[in-house]
TIKEMI-210506 format. One line per field, with one value per residue (C-alpha): residue number from 0; chain; x, y, z. Coordinates in nm, 4 decimals. Example, Ala and Ser with C-alpha at 12.3 -4.5 7.8 and 13.67 -1.06 7.14 Angstrom:
<sites>
titor = 0 1
markol = A A
px = 1.2300 1.3670
py = -0.4500 -0.1060
pz = 0.7800 0.7140
</sites>
This chain:
<sites>
titor = 0 1 2 3 4 5 6 7 8 9 10 11 12 13 14 15 16 17 18 19 20 21 22 23 24 25 26 27 28 29 30 31 32 33 34 35 36 37 38 39 40 41 42 43 44 45 46 47 48 49 50 51 52 53 54 55 56 57 58 59 60 61 62 63 64 65 66 67 68 69 70 71 72 73 74 75 76 77 78 79 80 81 82 83 84 85 86 87 88 89 90 91 92 93 94 95 96 97 98 99 100 101 102 103 104 105 106 107 108 109 110 111 112 113 114 115 116 117 118 119 120 121 122 123 124 125 126 127 128 129 130 131 132 133 134 135 136 137 138 139 140 141 142 143 144 145 146 147 148 149 150 151 152 153 154 155 156 157 158 159 160 161 162 163 164 165 166 167 168 169 170 171 172 173 174 175 176 177 178 179 180 181 182 183 184 185 186 187 188 189 190 191 192 193 194 195 196 197 198 199 200 201 202 203 204 205 206 207 208 209 210 211 212 213 214 215 216 217 218 219 220 221 222 223 224 225 226 227 228 229 230 231 232 233 234 235 236 237 238 239 240 241 242 243 244 245 246 247 248 249 250 251 252 253 254 255 256 257 258 259 260 261 262 263 264 265 266 267 268 269 270 271 272 273 274 275 276 277 278 279 280 281 282 283 284 285 286 287 288 289 290 291 292 293 294 295 296 297 298 299 300 301 302 303 304 305 306 307 308 309 310 311 312 313 314 315 316 317 318 319 320 321 322 323 324 325 326 327 328 329 330 331 332 333 334 335 336 337 338 339 340 341 342 343 344 345 346 347 348 349 350 351 352 353
markol = A A A A A A A A A A A A A A A A A A A A A A A A A A A A A A A A A A A A A A A A A A A A A A A A A A A A A A A A A A A A A A A A A A A A A A A A A A A A A A A A A A A A A A A A A A A A A A A A A A A A A A A A A A A A A A A A A A A A A A A A A A A A A A A A A A A A A A A A A A A A A A A A A A A A A A A A A A A A A A A A A A A A A A A A A A A A A A A A A A A A A A A A A A A A A A A A A A A A A A A A A A A A A A A A A A A A A A A A A A A A A A A A A A A A A A A A A A A A A A A A A A A A A A A A A A A A A A A A A A A A A A A A A A A A A A A A A A A A A A A A A A A A A A A A A A A A A A A A A A A A A A A A A A A A A A A A A A A A A A A A A A A A A A A A A A A A A A A A A A A A A A A A A A A A A A A A A A
px = 10.6415 10.9110 11.0969 11.3184 11.4887 11.6959 11.6223 11.8585 11.7923 11.8334 11.5812 11.3352 11.3484 11.1736 10.8282 10.5687 10.7963 10.8639 10.5009 10.3822 10.6239 10.5303 10.1609 10.2270 10.4397 10.1902 10.0373 10.2878 10.4743 10.7614 10.5308 10.5538 10.8266 11.0224 11.2398 11.4748 11.7129 11.5738 11.7015 11.9996 12.1050 12.0334 12.1451 12.0567 11.7487 11.5890 11.6745 11.5232 11.1922 11.1714 11.2913 11.0176 10.7547 10.8684 10.8180 11.1949 11.2194 11.3730 11.1070 11.0930 11.1767 11.4034 11.6026 11.8789 12.1675 12.4982 12.5954 12.2844 12.3178 12.5537 12.3072 12.0269 12.2759 12.3664 11.9984 11.9364 12.2270 12.1190 11.7669 11.4726 11.5398 11.4322 11.3775 11.4871 11.2091 11.0827 11.2413 11.0000 10.9628 11.0109 11.2159 11.1243 11.1863 11.4858 11.6254 11.5799 11.7629 12.0494 12.0658 12.0627 12.3298 12.5507 12.5061 12.5899 12.8987 13.0225 12.9522 13.1309 13.4356 13.4442 13.4323 13.7127 13.9142 13.8584 13.9651 14.2794 14.3608 14.3311 14.5754 14.8166 14.8040 14.8803 15.1775 15.2943 15.2728 15.4654 15.7479 15.7429 16.0953 15.9699 15.6743 15.6149 15.7299 15.8304 15.4872 15.3124 15.5282 15.4689 15.0928 15.0874 15.2651 15.0346 14.7109 14.7772 15.0288 14.9082 14.5480 14.6275 14.5627 14.2179 14.0980 14.2179 14.0438 13.7123 13.7265 13.7917 13.5043 13.2670 13.3637 13.3015 12.9619 12.8463 12.9596 12.8043 12.4638 12.4563 12.5594 12.2671 12.0148 12.1796 12.2061 11.8303 11.7680 12.0649 12.2552 12.5846 12.7960 12.6548 12.8185 13.1237 12.9104 12.7478 13.0704 13.2696 13.0200 12.9235 13.2765 13.4708 13.2107 13.0470 13.1526 13.5290 13.5528 13.2761 13.4145 13.7677 13.6393 13.4342 13.7276 13.9655 13.7141 13.6875 14.0571 14.2521 13.9873 13.9501 14.3284 14.3633 14.0963 14.2511 14.5991 14.4842 14.2711 14.5639 14.7695 14.4940 14.4868 14.8651 14.8673 15.0941 14.8674 14.9084 15.2832 15.2942 15.1179 15.3605 15.6535 15.4950 15.4066 15.0602 14.8286 14.7025 15.0364 15.1950 14.9010 14.6018 14.7492 14.9835 14.6953 14.4659 14.7303 14.8216 14.4608 14.4096 14.7056 14.6397 14.2667 14.2789 14.5538 14.3481 14.0483 14.2494 14.3768 14.0303 13.8807 14.1470 14.1154 13.7339 13.7373 13.9734 13.7246 13.4456 13.6475 13.7134 13.3462 13.2442 13.4872 13.3474 12.9793 12.9432 13.2667 13.3700 13.7470 13.9542 14.0803 13.7245 13.6665 13.9762 13.9013 13.5441 13.5972 13.7353 13.4399 13.1821 13.3004 13.3711 13.6882 13.4872 13.3735 13.7362 13.8056 13.4868 13.6045 13.9415 13.7765 13.5582 13.8704 14.0280 13.7100 13.6382 13.9937 13.9825 13.6429 13.7529 14.0676 13.8807 13.6102 13.8671 14.0794 13.7697 13.6570 14.0122 14.0708 13.7386 13.8155 13.8288 14.1284 13.9630 13.9348 13.5543 13.5558 13.8290 13.6142 13.3013 13.4869 13.6463 13.3141 13.1371 13.4185 13.3858 13.0060 13.0142 13.2875 13.0981 12.7783 12.9551 13.1116 12.7731 12.6220 12.9109 12.8624 12.4949 12.5973 12.8373 12.5584 12.3295 12.5903 12.7363 12.4143 12.4606 12.8357 13.0000 12.7168 12.6865
py = 8.8426 8.8504 8.5772 8.5969 8.3814 8.0698 7.8589 7.5732 7.2023 7.1815 7.4639 7.3347 6.9816 7.0830 6.9392 7.1031 7.3781 7.2235 7.1264 7.4720 7.6445 7.4085 7.4812 7.8564 7.8310 7.6040 7.7744 8.0603 8.1352 8.3514 8.6391 8.9293 9.0826 8.8738 9.0136 8.7611 9.0049 8.9133 8.5561 8.5265 8.1694 7.9774 7.6385 7.4345 7.2721 7.6048 7.7527 7.4506 7.5029 7.8581 7.7553 7.4914 7.7437 7.9806 7.7124 7.6711 8.0214 8.3309 8.5914 8.9112 9.1116 8.9409 9.1007 8.8839 8.9188 8.9015 8.5851 8.4007 8.4890 8.1960 7.9379 8.0456 8.0846 7.7143 7.6175 7.8307 7.6700 7.3195 7.3809 7.1647 6.8270 6.5583 6.2071 5.9326 5.7847 5.4521 5.1711 4.9949 4.6260 4.4293 4.5011 4.8141 4.8635 5.0866 4.8349 4.5545 4.7555 4.8222 4.4537 4.3502 4.6080 4.4811 4.1218 4.2141 4.4057 4.1032 3.8671 4.0924 4.1281 3.7527 3.6738 3.9247 3.7604 3.4196 3.5499 3.7072 3.3800 3.1966 3.4388 3.4063 3.0274 3.0425 3.2713 3.0432 2.7367 2.9181 3.0241 2.8014 2.9015 3.2556 3.1377 3.2166 2.8786 3.0073 3.1631 2.8424 2.6317 2.8672 2.8643 2.4838 2.4715 2.7215 2.6006 2.2270 2.1194 2.3484 2.2357 1.8680 1.8975 2.0550 1.8379 1.5244 1.6177 1.7076 1.4168 1.1642 1.2962 1.2957 0.9363 0.8334 1.0050 0.8709 0.5177 0.5209 0.6456 0.4165 0.1143 0.1622 0.1581 -0.1269 -0.3431 -0.3140 -0.4794 -0.7155 -0.5305 -0.4798 -0.5803 -0.2934 -0.0341 -0.0497 0.0418 0.3382 0.4805 0.4235 0.5789 0.8730 0.9695 0.9073 1.0452 1.3284 1.4058 1.3955 1.6499 1.8695 1.8717 1.9510 2.2295 2.3933 2.3858 2.5260 2.7963 2.9090 2.8797 2.9525 3.1411 3.4001 3.4279 3.4942 3.7642 3.9249 3.9207 4.0925 4.3329 4.4357 4.4882 4.7180 4.9094 4.9502 5.0437 4.7520 4.6608 5.0092 4.9876 4.6579 4.8159 5.1077 4.8641 4.6738 4.3606 4.2325 4.1227 3.8164 3.6543 3.7187 3.7081 3.5245 3.2475 3.1102 3.0848 2.9170 2.6619 2.5975 2.5268 2.3134 2.0989 2.0985 2.0261 1.6762 1.5801 1.7127 1.5174 1.1946 1.2758 1.3610 1.0458 0.8254 0.9790 0.9764 0.6087 0.5393 0.7069 0.4995 0.1799 0.2635 0.3263 0.0117 -0.1920 -0.0578 -0.0607 -0.3690 -0.5579 -0.5394 -0.5927 -0.3414 -0.6248 -0.6961 -0.3251 -0.2878 -0.6091 -0.5153 -0.1459 -0.1851 -0.4056 -0.1831 0.1397 0.1405 0.3185 0.5761 0.7337 0.7886 0.9771 1.1802 1.2830 1.3921 1.5873 1.7615 1.8562 2.0240 2.2124 2.3172 2.4419 2.6558 2.8007 2.8850 3.0576 3.2586 3.3725 3.4658 3.6638 3.8296 3.9712 4.0483 4.2708 4.4524 4.5585 4.9332 5.0860 5.0875 4.8390 4.8160 4.7031 4.4520 4.2812 4.2816 4.1545 3.8677 3.7585 3.7806 3.5873 3.2912 3.2803 3.3030 3.0413 2.7894 2.8582 2.8151 2.4895 2.3475 2.4529 2.2892 1.9726 1.9687 2.0029 1.7087 1.5005 1.5718 1.5225 1.2008 1.0525 0.7342 0.6956 0.4961 0.2575 -0.1106
pz = 9.0273 9.2916 9.4783 9.7825 10.0428 9.9946 9.6891 9.7662 9.7947 10.1742 10.2203 9.9614 10.1024 10.4226 10.4835 10.2620 10.1259 9.7858 9.7301 9.8274 9.5897 9.3041 9.3541 9.3497 9.0349 8.8568 8.5579 8.5538 8.2323 8.1305 8.0404 8.2836 8.4935 8.7404 9.0167 9.1725 9.3350 9.6754 9.6483 9.8800 9.7877 9.4678 9.3366 9.0311 9.1921 9.2796 8.9413 8.7679 8.9497 8.8189 8.4737 8.4462 8.5619 8.2864 8.0240 7.9839 7.8369 7.9909 8.0791 7.8789 8.1920 8.4435 8.7241 8.8650 9.1025 8.9115 9.1021 8.9778 8.6103 8.5467 8.6811 8.4469 8.1643 8.1909 8.1933 7.8864 7.7011 7.7959 7.6644 7.7366 7.8920 7.6486 7.7664 7.5285 7.3254 7.4441 7.2543 7.0278 7.0534 6.7379 6.4285 6.2362 5.8663 5.9352 6.1819 5.9317 5.6666 5.9055 5.9979 5.6319 5.5526 5.8342 5.7197 5.3615 5.4790 5.6757 5.3864 5.1381 5.3644 5.4268 5.0542 4.9933 5.2705 5.1121 4.7715 4.9139 5.0891 4.7562 4.5943 4.8855 4.8710 4.4985 4.5630 4.8433 4.6173 4.3428 4.5789 4.8872 4.9866 5.0576 5.2604 5.6304 5.7572 6.1006 6.1543 6.0453 6.2766 6.5689 6.5182 6.4921 6.8280 6.9987 6.8406 6.8256 7.0869 7.3636 7.3090 7.3750 7.7474 7.7385 7.4496 7.6290 7.9526 7.7929 7.5488 7.8255 8.0354 7.7368 7.6617 8.0226 8.0363 7.6987 7.7793 8.1258 8.0078 7.7044 7.9118 8.1487 7.8660 7.6739 7.9827 8.0325 7.6948 7.7034 7.4308 7.6140 7.3145 7.1069 7.3284 7.1022 6.8011 6.9749 7.1124 6.7942 6.5547 6.7755 6.8789 6.5575 6.3186 6.5188 6.8736 6.8263 6.5408 6.6807 7.0341 6.9171 6.6898 6.9655 7.2066 6.9460 6.8483 7.2089 7.2854 6.9676 6.7693 7.0420 7.0686 6.6947 6.7041 7.0104 6.8550 6.5375 6.7393 6.9565 6.6436 6.5194 6.8486 6.8536 6.4814 6.3924 6.1003 5.9535 6.0038 5.8137 5.5165 5.5212 5.5116 5.2227 5.4243 5.3224 5.6011 5.4171 5.3414 5.6823 5.9219 5.7776 5.5629 5.8348 6.0814 5.8299 5.7301 6.0927 6.1871 5.8757 5.9843 6.3587 6.3608 6.2031 6.4477 6.7373 6.6079 6.6126 6.9614 7.0919 6.9394 7.1000 7.4462 7.4333 7.3372 7.6280 7.8605 7.7086 7.7536 8.1189 8.1882 7.9970 8.2060 8.5311 8.4346 8.2125 8.2720 7.9049 7.8821 7.6828 7.4595 7.3428 7.2872 7.0690 6.8780 6.7900 6.7185 6.3599 6.2656 6.4333 6.2701 5.8931 5.7884 5.5925 5.9189 6.0147 5.6915 5.7320 6.0775 5.9426 5.6610 5.9170 6.1101 5.8078 5.7139 6.0723 6.1181 5.8034 5.8970 6.2519 6.1274 5.8627 6.1050 6.3705 6.1219 5.9739 6.3068 6.4150 6.1124 6.1670 6.5230 6.5771 6.7611 7.1057 7.3904 7.3823 7.0203 7.1051 7.3661 7.1513 6.8464 7.0372 7.1854 6.8498 6.6853 6.9232 6.8970 6.5174 6.4841 6.6971 6.5027 6.1689 6.2877 6.3886 6.0543 5.8688 6.0722 5.9719 5.6063 5.6464 5.8014 5.5053 5.2326 5.3768 5.5165 5.3145 5.3657 5.6427 5.7244 5.6534
</sites>
């Protein structure tokens, strides 16, 4: 077989030329002698047509112009073009094993992180004068003080919305005075701690993961180990303690601002004076709910810090892993907080009610 002329894309793209050549090459294989010395111009598209007709194998006898040898050489090195297999829907056995292995790896690393934190806390309690007080103070400032604005704004708006919607329903049945009970119990016991934890997980949890991830990318973590500075005592423990201290304070702040928003909406919607609201609130909400809210703040803060540090230390030294790790850290922290809140609701279901 012999071929001649121009085998380039602009020549083959003419009307009917490509289809005619494909029909002539159909059924041909590499067997036999091929003479391509008459081809004056050849590009990858033309060479691919011939290569496919040969069954992606060089013919036993092939005559080429020296300028065209490189094109077929690249096709021969590349081999047959294989399309990726279609992804199967559902979870295969191998995929389930990989997922279980990944979950076990995360659980094992998290338990090790928790154990190391326990040892660091014991060492800190034994020698408090050598503790990272400056780091703890700095994290309390960044995590607690700088979060006052966003927690106040969101808390106030949540209080306004909850009070406004509850007032409409209560007014229908003549139960205006019970608005204090609804707002007090829902905000102090549930919404205040949960709202503050979600905001801190998105704001401070992502920042902690990103900080540790950047330290991994810039090899600062490796440098600390070389200098004999343990990660747990200098990086993890200060953040955990700072969140454990800051979260209860943020819960109190969020509760107060949300109740102010509820009082404002109750005044506008039902005409309830703030003095009545403040007078009835201690009787409507038992003090046990206040302590449950503070306990939730401590637990939520510790969980957020541990999750953020866990994913921060697992980040690989590249920017893609940094972004994925930060996103996964926030999602996991919020999920863990909601699960912990459900556990609190089950354990203390009979506490704080008359």
